C-alpha angles and dihedrals in degrees: 000000000000121000119252111254126227122185124209115195130181114222120215103255110269113235091226094060096090093054091041092051088049091058108273123097114219129181121211126180089225091056093051088051092051093049092045089053090053091047090051092051093046093049093046092048092047102044108000099245141345088265088071090072106015122067122196113287097009124145111243121199119200109198112196127186103261093163101163142003093272138134123250089256090067088071085212092109134054113281107261088223089061092048091052093046094048094047092046093048094054093040090055101035107036135065092232116150092213136005115211129188114199143157146143121225110241093228094035098137090059107029102029138304123256098273097056091036091055089049096046093048093052089235097117093055090044093050092050092046088054091053103258112173092211139014105204123203098207094201089063093056135076125269129222120214113227134179117230109213115214092013115146105204107356102055100156130035136186101217123193108255097232088062090058094039094056117096093207129025125202114194112213111185129163126243104248143125124249134209093221103027102036088230130015110219135128100326094043090048088067088078086087096062092070128057132258110258113176138233091007144352132058111017094008103036101079101042095117121096087304095069094111091050089052092058092046088052093047090050087063089062100046131016128189118236090217136008121208115185120209101225097156093107115003131188128240132178120028098016149194091042113000103041135114125263118248121196108225105149093208136139114195123189139179141144095229107075092199095049092045090051091046093053093044092048089054091050087054091054100261131122103236089234088065090066110082098208093046092045094050094045092044097048090048090057095246093127142344120286101167110092089208088064095049123086103227114195133183113023120016113250092235093054092060100030120128126177104238117212107255124235117253106224098185115107096181115113093353101124126028112244092020105094117188121198108197104145098142108019138115130236091267089080100015101063095035092055087053091048092051093049091048090052091050093048091049095049095091101256126118111256090200092052091047092055091045093052103032105026134238127321127222121194120193125191129169124343116343109187094169096047116122108205090214089071089070095053111132092353132114107263123201117187116197127204134345104268096083087076091065096056124088087242093064091106089060091056093048090050091048090054089057092051099042124099087237137342133216123193125206106195126198142067106279104007094197090164088077084079086078104012097059089052090048092050092049090050089054090051088053089054095247 
């Protein structure tokens, strides 16, 4: 059996990177040309040519990582220049009948649906510049219920119909770290092929410690024909939304999503076994995780490797006046409370001034056996998830709700929407 092939290509540094890294996205024709040249080389090294996967007249879906309603300068979404370059490359060099670009932001109900998210990210304009025949807002399309044989936790999925209608799928994720997934690459990008259902089910319902298993399961249902990773400017630190940009100038491509993620994870300074989705998919035989069993072409991984700063997922004791009780909880609440507090802290307001004017905040998630209800007296109380009700300490939480200045509940398991909603509710308290 032949080894899966993954190509690593260095892109000539785009001129617009300096301004982009400084906080202002700029598009230059010369930069698109440089990125398109790197995409061409990566595709040709990985699979030979577009003809290897695209037959004449076929419908090709390019699925970027839209993630949130966020501007390019957030570095949380795929670089619009890469979207334009990839679309233009396949438009010009394949025999595809139609090229589609489509996605659904994973927190779309709370931070923008697909249409405004495509606009805010600059991806829609980029796709159309590249010659896309359609930009598809997945959340405005039908879904098809499918069973996933041999899945462990995600046994049924409602998949957006355009994903199943496409003849060829090109997965276009961004190189970045992630609070809950360690990294968010090809496998994690599959979160956008299923709808937002809050507070639980589908995208949100397996965001506990089994998140990686969910993506391995979903990979059984749909596989990309080619993955192209946007490694022009990555994100390290508090990803996927509050991290720091890292200039890498890489395009990475492969037709095995697991192998492509494994190689890219290594380039980012991770052992592939550290990444839950990659580990689960690899150990189940869904793709190759061992770099020794992957044919890596182009640049050597070690020559381009950089140790990315890792996200800190712990919300406890992070911000003075914002006390988090998460003594017996899972990552479903744990990391998303941290993400929400990071968003609030990075929104430009003074945390000290907020506490002075509005009072202290208490966040409770999961079982809290050592929680004294008196601590919540006259404070803003936020209660995350449903599982706290099943612990012996549930009476403490109910008593705290009686003593608090006000209380907000976020039901569901896992209530991943708190990632955005807790920040939104804190912003309202601040009068913003």
